[in-house]
C-alpha positions as CSV (number, residue, x, y, z in Angstrom):
1,X,0.0,0.0,0.0
2,X,1.3,3.4,-0.9
3,X,2.0,6.0,1.8
4,X,1.2,9.1,-0.5
5,X,-1.6,11.1,0.6
6,X,-3.3,14.3,-0.6
7,X,-2.6,17.4,1.3
8,X,-4.1,21.0,1.2
9,X,-1.9,24.0,0.9
10,X,-3.2,27.2,2.5
11,X,-1.9,30.8,2.1
12,X,-0.2,32.2,5.2
13,X,-1.4,35.8,4.4
14,X,-5.1,35.4,3.6
15,X,-5.7,31.8,4.8
16,X,-7.5,30.6,1.6
17,X,-6.8,27.0,0.4
18,X,-5.6,27.2,-3.1
19,X,-3.7,24.0,-3.8
20,X,-3.6,20.3,-3.4
21,X,-0.5,18.2,-3.7
22,X,0.8,14.7,-2.6
23,X,3.1,13.9,0.2
24,X,4.8,10.6,1.2
25,X,4.1,10.8,5.1
26,X,6.7,8.0,5.9
27,X,9.6,10.1,4.5
28,X,8.3,13.5,5.2
29,X,7.4,14.0,8.8
30,X,7.2,17.8,9.0
31,X,4.7,20.1,7.4
32,X,5.4,21.2,3.9
33,X,5.8,24.9,3.0
34,X,6.0,26.0,-0.7
35,X,6.1,29.5,-2.2
36,X,3.1,29.6,-4.5
37,X,1.0,32.1,-6.3
38,X,-2.2,33.1,-4.3
39,X,-5.4,33.9,-6.3
40,X,-6.8,35.8,-3.4
41,X,-3.7,38.0,-2.7
42,X,-2.8,38.1,-6.4
43,X,1.0,37.7,-5.3
44,X,3.7,35.0,-4.4
45,X,3.4,34.0,-0.7
46,X,4.4,30.9,1.3
47,X,1.7,28.3,1.4
48,X,1.6,25.8,4.3
49,X,0.2,22.3,4.8
50,X,-3.1,22.1,6.6
51,X,-4.4,19.4,8.7
């Protein structure tokens, strides 16, 4: 069985959920943070993984 699960990425500025991604929870224990374009802010901001 694969350990890849879908995660949601939330903007740190306006708190909107904009992206979904996959993460292997066996190899990556900490929360993921990526710089993405936010449609609400209309700028690049860090997006953090939600619960």
